[in-house]
N, CA, C and O atoms as CSV, one atom per row, in Angstrom:
chain,resi,resn,atom,element,x,y,z
A,1,MET,N,N,107.338,190.565,99.661
A,1,MET,CA,C,108.652,190.643,98.026
A,1,MET,C,C,107.733,190.147,96.912
A,1,MET,O,O,106.908,189.243,97.044
A,2,ALA,N,N,107.953,190.788,95.890
A,2,ALA,CA,C,107.163,190.491,94.409
A,2,ALA,C,C,108.062,189.064,94.109
A,2,ALA,O,O,109.197,188.850,94.535
A,3,ARG,N,N,107.333,188.249,93.353
A,3,ARG,CA,C,107.666,186.885,92.571
A,3,ARG,C,C,108.842,187.538,91.668
A,3,ARG,O,O,108.711,188.664,91.189
A,4,VAL,N,N,110.052,186.714,91.464
A,4,VAL,CA,C,111.105,186.909,90.267
A,4,VAL,C,C,111.082,185.917,89.246
A,4,VAL,O,O,110.940,184.727,89.530
A,5,SER,N,N,111.228,186.371,87.944
A,5,SER,CA,C,111.074,185.408,87.085
A,5,SER,C,C,112.513,184.824,87.021
A,5,SER,O,O,113.455,185.350,87.615
A,6,ILE,N,N,112.644,183.502,86.126
A,6,ILE,CA,C,113.845,182.873,86.060
A,6,ILE,C,C,114.769,183.986,85.126
A,6,ILE,O,O,115.901,184.364,85.429
A,7,TYR,N,N,114.148,184.325,84.158
A,7,TYR,CA,C,115.026,185.474,83.328
A,7,TYR,C,C,115.719,186.414,84.105
A,7,TYR,O,O,116.864,186.750,83.802
A,8,ASP,N,N,115.016,186.955,85.263
A,8,ASP,CA,C,115.220,188.239,85.892
A,8,ASP,C,C,116.576,187.589,86.971
A,8,ASP,O,O,117.509,188.283,87.376
A,9,ILE,N,N,116.396,186.265,87.246
A,9,ILE,CA,C,117.221,185.454,88.129
A,9,ILE,C,C,118.808,185.499,87.523
A,9,ILE,O,O,119.831,185.983,88.008
A,10,LYS,N,N,118.563,184.794,86.269
A,10,LYS,CA,C,119.581,184.645,85.088
A,10,LYS,C,C,120.372,185.644,84.668
A,10,LYS,O,O,121.586,185.510,84.513
A,11,THR,N,N,119.686,186.788,84.445
A,11,THR,CA,C,120.279,187.884,84.051
A,11,THR,C,C,120.610,189.319,85.061
A,11,THR,O,O,120.988,190.453,84.764
A,12,ALA,N,N,120.314,188.749,86.201
A,12,ALA,CA,C,120.344,190.036,87.223
A,12,ALA,C,C,121.703,190.934,87.367
A,12,ALA,O,O,122.834,190.448,87.401
A,13,SER,N,N,121.482,191.942,87.423
A,13,SER,CA,C,123.114,192.615,87.478
A,13,SER,C,C,123.357,192.518,89.123
A,13,SER,O,O,122.588,192.217,90.036
A,14,ARG,N,N,124.569,192.852,89.106
A,14,ARG,CA,C,125.261,192.782,90.344
A,14,ARG,C,C,124.307,193.505,91.767
A,14,ARG,O,O,124.040,193.054,92.880
A,15,GLU,N,N,123.967,194.888,91.041
A,15,GLU,CA,C,123.287,195.684,92.024
A,15,GLU,C,C,121.923,194.875,92.475
A,15,GLU,O,O,121.783,194.546,93.653
A,16,LYS,N,N,120.965,194.583,91.524
A,16,LYS,CA,C,120.228,193.637,91.824
A,16,LYS,C,C,120.371,192.785,92.541
A,16,LYS,O,O,119.883,192.911,93.664
A,17,ARG,N,N,121.104,191.553,92.194
A,17,ARG,CA,C,121.586,190.854,93.111
A,17,ARG,C,C,121.744,191.364,94.870
A,17,ARG,O,O,121.327,190.705,95.823
A,18,GLU,N,N,122.360,192.524,94.937
A,18,GLU,CA,C,122.763,192.845,96.414
A,18,GLU,C,C,121.517,193.240,96.926
A,18,GLU,O,O,121.119,193.030,98.072
A,19,GLY,N,N,120.848,193.889,95.920
A,19,GLY,CA,C,119.175,194.391,96.350
A,19,GLY,C,C,118.528,193.404,96.934
A,19,GLY,O,O,117.824,193.699,97.900
A,20,TRP,N,N,118.595,192.163,96.546
A,20,TRP,CA,C,117.897,191.259,96.763
A,20,TRP,C,C,118.276,190.646,98.299
A,20,TRP,O,O,117.544,190.444,99.267
A,21,LYS,N,N,119.719,190.439,98.111
A,21,LYS,CA,C,120.393,190.125,99.650
A,21,LYS,C,C,119.989,190.995,100.475
A,21,LYS,O,O,119.393,190.517,101.440
A,22,GLU,N,N,120.104,192.213,100.450
A,22,GLU,CA,C,119.827,193.396,101.619
A,22,GLU,C,C,118.279,193.037,101.881
A,22,GLU,O,O,118.057,192.639,103.024
A,23,ILE,N,N,117.175,193.108,101.016
A,23,ILE,CA,C,116.016,192.658,101.407
A,23,ILE,C,C,115.954,191.490,102.013
A,23,ILE,O,O,115.020,191.485,102.815
A,24,GLN,N,N,116.504,190.558,101.983
A,24,GLN,CA,C,116.572,189.041,102.657
A,24,GLN,C,C,117.176,189.284,103.963
A,24,GLN,O,O,116.699,188.639,104.897
A,25,ASN,N,N,118.230,190.172,104.236
A,25,ASN,CA,C,118.838,190.328,105.215
A,25,ASN,C,C,117.801,191.045,105.962
A,25,ASN,O,O,117.367,190.545,106.999
A,26,ASN,N,N,117.434,191.987,105.602
A,26,ASN,CA,C,116.394,193.026,106.617
A,26,ASN,C,C,115.426,192.287,106.985
A,26,ASN,O,O,115.066,192.451,108.150
A,27,GLU,N,N,114.659,191.210,106.124
A,27,GLU,CA,C,113.412,190.380,106.604
A,27,GLU,C,C,114.139,189.651,107.615
A,27,GLU,O,O,113.684,189.920,108.727
A,28,ILE,N,N,115.158,188.776,107.655
A,28,ILE,CA,C,115.923,188.010,108.694
A,28,ILE,C,C,115.944,188.780,110.012
A,28,ILE,O,O,115.758,188.315,111.137
A,29,VAL,N,N,116.219,190.103,109.650
A,29,VAL,CA,C,116.506,191.061,111.279
A,29,VAL,C,C,115.256,191.094,111.761
A,29,VAL,O,O,115.054,190.681,112.903
A,30,ALA,N,N,114.185,191.601,110.957
A,30,ALA,CA,C,112.524,192.037,111.315
A,30,ALA,C,C,112.138,190.893,111.937
A,30,ALA,O,O,111.691,191.131,113.059
A,31,LYS,N,N,112.139,189.546,111.592
A,31,LYS,CA,C,111.559,188.404,111.865
A,31,LYS,C,C,112.020,187.979,113.149
A,31,LYS,O,O,111.223,187.622,114.016
A,32,ALA,N,N,113.816,188.003,113.404
A,32,ALA,CA,C,114.104,187.880,114.664
A,32,ALA,C,C,113.813,188.984,115.534
A,32,ALA,O,O,113.807,188.689,116.729
A,33,ASN,N,N,113.651,189.778,115.339
A,33,ASN,CA,C,113.017,190.739,116.407
A,33,ASN,C,C,111.612,190.454,116.820
A,33,ASN,O,O,111.188,190.588,117.968
A,34,GLU,N,N,110.849,190.003,115.670
A,34,GLU,CA,C,109.668,189.720,116.461
A,34,GLU,C,C,109.451,188.398,117.072
A,34,GLU,O,O,108.521,188.187,117.850
A,35,VAL,N,N,110.342,187.476,116.705
A,35,VAL,CA,C,110.337,186.659,117.581
A,35,VAL,C,C,110.829,186.813,118.922
A,35,VAL,O,O,110.211,186.264,119.834
A,36,ALA,N,N,112.031,187.602,119.199
A,36,ALA,CA,C,112.499,188.044,120.506
A,36,ALA,C,C,111.612,188.612,121.298
A,36,ALA,O,O,111.604,188.294,122.487
A,37,ALA,N,N,110.627,189.632,120.758
A,37,ALA,CA,C,109.743,190.354,121.178
A,37,ALA,C,C,108.492,189.130,121.800
A,37,ALA,O,O,108.119,189.002,122.966
A,38,LYS,N,N,108.103,188.447,120.742
A,38,LYS,CA,C,106.999,187.456,121.391
A,38,LYS,C,C,107.632,186.357,122.393
A,38,LYS,O,O,106.815,185.706,123.046
A,39,ALA,N,N,108.808,186.123,122.553
A,39,ALA,CA,C,109.383,185.260,123.395
A,39,ALA,C,C,109.364,185.985,124.575
A,39,ALA,O,O,109.238,185.265,125.566
A,40,LYS,N,N,109.460,187.340,124.830
A,40,LYS,CA,C,109.112,187.920,126.065
A,40,LYS,C,C,108.286,187.820,126.419
A,40,LYS,O,O,108.346,187.795,127.648
A,41,ASP,N,N,107.060,187.699,125.937
A,41,ASP,CA,C,105.695,187.758,126.428
A,41,ASP,C,C,105.329,186.341,127.232
A,41,ASP,O,O,104.525,186.238,128.158
A,42,ILE,N,N,106.195,185.190,126.586
A,42,ILE,CA,C,105.836,183.877,127.179
A,42,ILE,C,C,106.714,183.537,128.294
A,42,ILE,O,O,107.899,183.854,128.407
A,43,PRO,N,N,105.953,182.810,129.162
A,43,PRO,CA,C,106.865,182.579,130.638
A,43,PRO,C,C,108.018,181.673,130.034
A,43,PRO,O,O,107.861,180.829,129.152
A,44,ASN,N,N,109.354,182.044,130.750
A,44,ASN,CA,C,110.341,181.067,130.782
A,44,ASN,C,C,110.307,179.795,130.874
A,44,ASN,O,O,111.126,179.170,130.200
A,45,GLU,N,N,109.320,179.027,131.764
A,45,GLU,CA,C,109.125,177.918,131.966
A,45,GLU,C,C,108.380,177.252,131.189
A,45,GLU,O,O,108.258,176.029,131.256
A,46,LEU,N,N,107.780,178.018,130.337
A,46,LEU,CA,C,106.958,177.140,129.264
A,46,LEU,C,C,107.425,176.924,127.872
A,46,LEU,O,O,106.784,176.297,127.028
A,47,LEU,N,N,108.852,177.612,127.638
A,47,LEU,CA,C,109.626,177.512,126.685
A,47,LEU,C,C,110.312,175.863,126.679
A,47,LEU,O,O,110.813,175.499,127.743
A,48,SER,N,N,110.327,175.152,125.821
A,48,SER,CA,C,111.442,174.031,125.813
A,48,SER,C,C,112.651,174.380,125.800
A,48,SER,O,O,112.877,175.552,125.499
A,49,ALA,N,N,113.765,173.506,126.109
A,49,ALA,CA,C,115.009,173.584,125.606
A,49,ALA,C,C,115.259,174.166,124.138
A,49,ALA,O,O,115.979,175.117,123.834
A,50,TRP,N,N,114.602,173.479,123.432
A,50,TRP,CA,C,114.754,173.522,121.999
A,50,TRP,C,C,114.231,175.052,121.397
A,50,TRP,O,O,114.665,175.720,120.458
A,51,ASP,N,N,113.087,175.308,122.375
A,51,ASP,CA,C,112.455,176.857,122.069
A,51,ASP,C,C,113.575,178.148,122.136
A,51,ASP,O,O,113.757,179.051,121.319
A,52,LYS,N,N,114.288,177.855,123.509
A,52,LYS,CA,C,115.115,178.603,123.882
A,52,LYS,C,C,116.106,178.850,123.037
A,52,LYS,O,O,116.435,179.999,122.743
A,53,GLU,N,N,116.821,177.524,122.444
A,53,GLU,CA,C,118.008,177.463,121.378
A,53,GLU,C,C,117.867,178.075,120.297
A,53,GLU,O,O,118.744,178.731,119.734
A,54,SER,N,N,116.435,177.858,119.822
A,54,SER,CA,C,116.035,178.505,118.322
A,54,SER,C,C,115.871,179.909,118.272
A,54,SER,O,O,115.906,180.522,117.204
A,55,ILE,N,N,115.650,180.582,119.630
A,55,ILE,CA,C,115.146,181.836,119.891
A,55,ILE,C,C,116.711,182.566,119.829
A,55,ILE,O,O,116.995,183.665,119.352
A,56,ARG,N,N,117.596,181.586,120.465
A,56,ARG,CA,C,119.144,182.426,120.424
A,56,ARG,C,C,119.757,182.192,119.122
A,56,ARG,O,O,120.403,183.116,118.629
A,57,LEU,N,N,119.637,180.989,118.439
A,57,LEU,CA,C,119.953,181.061,116.785
A,57,LEU,C,C,119.462,182.025,115.903
A,57,LEU,O,O,120.200,182.498,115.038
A,58,ALA,N,N,117.893,182.489,116.070
A,58,ALA,CA,C,117.670,183.324,115.332
A,58,ALA,C,C,118.111,184.889,115.440
A,58,ALA,O,O,118.178,185.730,114.544
A,59,ALA,N,N,118.404,185.010,116.915
A,59,ALA,CA,C,119.002,186.192,117.385
A,59,ALA,C,C,120.550,186.294,117.012
A,59,ALA,O,O,121.091,187.396,117.093
A,60,GLU,N,N,121.157,185.363,116.672
A,60,GLU,CA,C,122.700,185.133,116.315
A,60,GLU,C,C,122.713,185.307,114.821
A,60,GLU,O,O,123.679,185.876,114.313
A,61,LEU,N,N,121.588,184.808,113.970
A,61,LEU,CA,C,121.521,185.183,112.527
A,61,LEU,C,C,121.275,186.369,112.240
A,61,LEU,O,O,121.928,186.838,111.308
A,62,ALA,N,N,120.350,187.176,112.868
A,62,ALA,CA,C,119.988,188.531,112.742
A,62,ALA,C,C,121.108,189.239,113.104
A,62,ALA,O,O,121.390,190.235,112.438
A,63,ALA,N,N,121.844,188.896,114.088
A,63,ALA,CA,C,123.276,189.853,114.413
A,63,ALA,C,C,124.386,189.385,113.290
A,63,ALA,O,O,125.287,190.203,113.102
A,64,LYS,N,N,124.419,188.463,112.707
A,64,LYS,CA,C,125.353,188.215,111.573
A,64,LYS,C,C,125.114,188.842,110.452
A,64,LYS,O,O,126.058,189.329,109.830
A,65,ASP,N,N,123.728,188.952,109.957
A,65,ASP,CA,C,123.005,189.677,109.256
A,65,ASP,C,C,123.226,191.292,109.409
A,65,ASP,O,O,123.571,192.053,108.505
A,66,SER,N,N,123.047,191.508,110.271
A,66,SER,CA,C,123.098,192.952,110.751
A,66,SER,C,C,124.652,193.362,110.380
A,66,SER,O,O,124.939,194.172,109.498
A,67,LEU,N,N,125.584,192.680,111.185
A,67,LEU,CA,C,126.864,193.043,110.632
A,67,LEU,C,C,127.574,192.850,109.339
A,67,LEU,O,O,128.621,193.413,109.022
A,68,GLU,N,N,126.903,192.000,108.625
A,68,GLU,CA,C,127.312,191.997,106.967
A,68,GLU,C,C,126.579,193.490,106.517
A,68,GLU,O,O,127.133,194.137,105.628
A,69,GLN,N,N,125.713,193.856,106.953
A,69,GLN,CA,C,125.049,194.971,106.303
A,69,GLN,C,C,125.648,196.084,106.608
A,69,GLN,O,O,125.727,196.924,105.712
A,70,LEU,N,N,126.264,196.413,108.024
A,70,LEU,CA,C,127.231,197.130,108.360
A,70,LEU,C,C,128.472,197.242,107.665
A,70,LEU,O,O,128.931,198.359,107.421
A,71,LYS,N,N,129.136,196.066,107.277
A,71,LYS,CA,C,130.393,196.084,106.822
A,71,LYS,C,C,130.289,196.590,105.142
A,71,LYS,O,O,131.159,197.129,104.459
A,72,ARG,N,N,129.007,196.230,104.807
A,72,ARG,CA,C,128.779,196.324,103.234
A,72,ARG,C,C,128.804,198.068,102.983
A,72,ARG,O,O,129.364,198.674,102.069
A,73,GLU,N,N,128.101,198.550,103.975
A,73,GLU,CA,C,128.017,200.104,104.192
A,73,GLU,C,C,129.315,200.977,104.462
A,73,GLU,O,O,129.528,202.124,104.069
A,74,ILE,N,N,130.165,200.123,105.260
A,74,ILE,CA,C,131.701,201.023,105.533
A,74,ILE,C,C,132.344,200.586,104.288
A,74,ILE,O,O,133.096,201.394,103.743
A,75,ALA,N,N,132.159,199.398,103.737
A,75,ALA,CA,C,133.164,199.436,102.418
A,75,ALA,C,C,132.485,200.492,101.146
A,75,ALA,O,O,133.191,200.901,100.225
A,76,ARG,N,N,131.228,200.788,101.260
A,76,ARG,CA,C,130.872,201.705,100.457
A,76,ARG,C,C,131.176,203.202,100.660
A,76,ARG,O,O,131.373,204.022,99.763
A,77,ILE,N,N,131.182,203.467,102.270
A,77,ILE,CA,C,131.807,204.835,102.284
A,77,ILE,C,C,133.237,204.807,101.917
A,77,ILE,O,O,133.728,205.766,101.322
A,78,LEU,N,N,133.885,203.848,102.210
A,78,LEU,CA,C,135.458,203.776,102.177
A,78,LEU,C,C,135.286,204.187,100.250
A,78,LEU,O,O,135.553,205.266,99.721
A,79,GLU,N,N,134.876,203.189,99.712
A,79,GLU,CA,C,134.837,203.186,98.249
A,79,GLU,C,C,134.489,204.906,97.714
A,79,GLU,O,O,135.144,205.424,96.809
A,80,LEU,N,N,133.558,205.510,98.319
A,80,LEU,CA,C,133.020,206.712,98.192
A,80,LEU,C,C,134.607,207.664,98.106
A,80,LEU,O,O,135.015,208.373,97.185
A,81,ALA,N,N,135.247,207.346,99.433
A,81,ALA,CA,C,136.293,208.093,100.070
A,81,ALA,C,C,137.603,207.757,98.799
A,81,ALA,O,O,138.466,208.623,98.656
A,82,GLY,N,N,137.648,206.822,98.168
A,82,GLY,CA,C,138.565,206.528,97.113
A,82,GLY,C,C,139.343,205.360,97.743
A,82,GLY,O,O,140.408,205.034,97.219
A,83,GLU,N,N,138.919,204.743,98.766
A,83,GLU,CA,C,139.639,203.717,99.486
A,83,GLU,C,C,139.047,202.433,98.817
A,83,GLU,O,O,138.183,202.233,97.963
A,84,HIS,N,N,140.019,201.517,99.693
A,84,HIS,CA,C,139.328,199.822,99.349
A,84,HIS,C,C,139.319,199.119,100.687
A,84,HIS,O,O,140.277,199.038,101.456
A,85,TYR,N,N,138.063,198.603,100.868
A,85,TYR,CA,C,137.811,198.077,102.444
A,85,TYR,C,C,138.815,196.827,102.572
A,85,TYR,O,O,139.397,196.655,103.643
A,86,GLY,N,N,138.988,196.099,101.671
A,86,GLY,CA,C,139.581,194.532,101.694
A,86,GLY,C,C,141.251,195.222,102.086
A,86,GLY,O,O,141.926,194.742,102.997
A,87,ILE,N,N,141.759,196.467,101.179
A,87,ILE,CA,C,143.059,196.491,101.281
A,87,ILE,C,C,143.445,197.094,102.574
A,87,ILE,O,O,144.500,196.812,103.142
A,88,ASN,N,N,142.528,197.968,103.049
A,88,ASN,CA,C,142.756,198.449,104.597
A,88,ASN,C,C,142.501,197.629,105.519
A,88,ASN,O,O,143.157,197.668,106.560
A,89,GLU,N,N,141.601,196.811,105.351
A,89,GLU,CA,C,141.694,195.708,106.298
A,89,GLU,C,C,142.947,194.923,106.379
A,89,GLU,O,O,143.384,194.661,107.500
A,90,LYS,N,N,143.613,194.494,105.259
A,90,LYS,CA,C,144.908,194.064,105.457
A,90,LYS,C,C,145.923,194.625,106.168
A,90,LYS,O,O,146.629,194.041,106.991
A,91,GLN,N,N,145.996,195.921,105.796
A,91,GLN,CA,C,146.875,196.793,106.470
A,91,GLN,C,C,146.715,197.122,107.835
A,91,GLN,O,O,147.701,197.487,108.476
A,92,PHE,N,N,145.414,197.028,108.450
A,92,PHE,CA,C,145.157,196.970,109.874
A,92,PHE,C,C,145.634,196.057,110.712
A,92,PHE,O,O,146.140,196.188,111.827
A,93,TRP,N,N,145.326,194.686,109.764
A,93,TRP,CA,C,145.641,193.606,110.540
A,93,TRP,C,C,147.108,193.409,110.594
A,93,TRP,O,O,147.563,192.959,111.646
A,94,GLN,N,N,147.957,193.690,109.569
A,94,GLN,CA,C,149.568,193.682,109.596
A,94,GLN,C,C,150.012,194.950,110.751
A,94,GLN,O,O,150.897,194.718,111.575
A,95,ARG,N,N,149.405,196.098,110.718
A,95,ARG,CA,C,150.075,196.833,111.814
A,95,ARG,C,C,149.624,196.321,113.084
A,95,ARG,O,O,150.456,196.232,113.987
A,96,TYR,N,N,148.057,195.860,113.353
A,96,TYR,CA,C,147.725,195.305,114.744
A,96,TYR,C,C,148.590,193.838,115.203
A,96,TYR,O,O,148.583,193.463,116.375
A,97,HIS,N,N,149.176,193.231,114.329
A,97,HIS,CA,C,149.777,191.934,114.783
A,97,HIS,C,C,151.090,192.509,115.001
A,97,HIS,O,O,151.690,192.155,116.016
A,98,ALA,N,N,151.708,193.452,114.104
A,98,ALA,CA,C,153.046,193.785,114.676
A,98,ALA,C,C,152.929,194.666,115.845
A,98,ALA,O,O,153.962,194.698,116.513
A,99,GLN,N,N,151.944,195.405,116.289
A,99,GLN,CA,C,151.835,195.977,117.618
A,99,GLN,C,C,151.699,194.888,118.430
A,99,GLN,O,O,152.561,195.196,119.253
A,100,GLN,N,N,151.369,194.098,118.725
A,100,GLN,CA,C,151.048,192.506,119.465
A,100,GLN,C,C,152.275,192.135,119.405
A,100,GLN,O,O,152.713,191.895,120.531
A,101,LYS,N,N,153.019,191.984,118.580
A,101,LYS,CA,C,154.424,191.268,118.682
A,101,LYS,C,C,155.187,192.220,119.110
A,101,LYS,O,O,156.076,191.604,119.699
A,102,ALA,N,N,155.424,193.365,119.199
A,102,ALA,CA,C,156.192,194.171,119.731
A,102,ALA,C,C,155.953,194.416,121.169
A,102,ALA,O,O,156.923,194.658,121.888
A,103,LYS,N,N,154.491,194.370,121.770
A,103,LYS,CA,C,153.932,194.300,123.241
A,103,LYS,C,C,154.531,192.905,123.804
A,103,LYS,O,O,154.631,192.893,125.031
A,104,ARG,N,N,154.965,191.675,123.110
A,104,ARG,CA,C,155.110,190.362,123.812
A,104,ARG,C,C,156.844,190.766,123.816
A,104,ARG,O,O,157.518,190.472,124.803
A,105,ASP,N,N,157.316,191.292,122.904
A,105,ASP,CA,C,158.685,191.288,122.740
A,105,ASP,C,C,159.286,192.226,123.981
A,105,ASP,O,O,160.412,192.064,124.452
A,106,GLU,N,N,158.607,192.948,124.300
A,106,GLU,CA,C,158.936,193.974,125.435
A,106,GLU,C,C,159.746,193.194,126.756
A,106,GLU,O,O,160.085,193.846,127.743
C-alpha cells in the first residue's frame, strides 16, 4: 500500500476512507489465510498453546472482516434497489421476534 500523506488523511472523502478500510480488510484476510496455510505444514506437537490460540484469533479476525465486507456489499445492493439495510434489518428483527413470541405462546 502506498504511503498516505497527512493532508490526504485529514481531507479524505468517505469513499476514500472506505477504500482504505477495504484494502486493510482484504490484507487481514489474505494474511490470515497465509498463516493458516503455513500452520498446516507445521506438526501440531511443535506448536505451543499460544501458537494455536494466535492462529485461531487470526482466523476469527479474518472471518469478522469477511463478514463486515459481506454486510457492506449487501447494504450496497439494497441501496441500489432503493432499500435501506438498517431499516430492513430492524423490520426483520421485529417480525422475527414477533414470530418467536407467537411460537412460545402456542
